[in-house]
N, C-alpha and C positions, 0 to 999 in steps of 0.2 A: 096375186104375185107371180113378176115379169122373169120371167127367161131369160139368165145371162144372154144368152145372143139376140135378145131383143129389148135386154137395157140398158146395150152399147153400142145398138146398131149405128145411132147418132154420130157413133165417131170416128172418124174419113180418117182409112189410114189404119187401121186394129186390125190386125190378122186372130182369126177364129180355129184355138182346132176343130176337128171332125168329132173326133169322138175326148169323152167327159175326160178330167182328167182322175178324176175315179166315183165313183158309183157306190147309194147305197145300195146292196141284195138281202134285206128285212127289216123293218121297223120305218116307223116314217118320221123320223131325226126331225127337229123343233129349227128355226132359226140360227137359236144361242149355238145349238148344241152342232149343225154346219157351221159354224161364223168359227165357234173351236177348234175343230177339226182342220180349215180353211186354213186359219192362221199359225195348228201347230205343220202345218204340210207346208210353207213357206218358211216359217222359222227353220227347218229345216233345213232350205235345197241350197243345198249348192251356192253360194257364196263363190266375190274373187277372190280367190287362195291366199296366202298373208307373204306381204314382201322374206324372202332371205336375210337373214339378217349378213351385209358385210362384211365382209372377211378380216380382220384383224389384218397390219402391218408390221412384222417382224420387229418395224422399230418399235410399234409401242408394242408391243408383244413384249420387249424384254423389257421392259421397262414399269412393265404390273409386278404391283406385290404380287410374294407368291409361286412367281412363275422362278425351273430351278433357272437359276445362275450356269450359264455355262461355259464361260467361258476363263472359269477358274481352274 
């Protein structure tokens, strides 16, 4: 089995961290177990923050049902 550095050595312009992102300290995980952990870690990484909703204009807000009438 090739290590990450050996497997992706043929790609140009790819930077590889010197230290591993995680390390197995006990046991010998199978390839499926490592893949499951990597999948969980990648799915939990911080993505792009959600865009803030556009502010509602006062004109539109006054026409919304359920808004308090302010002109009475």
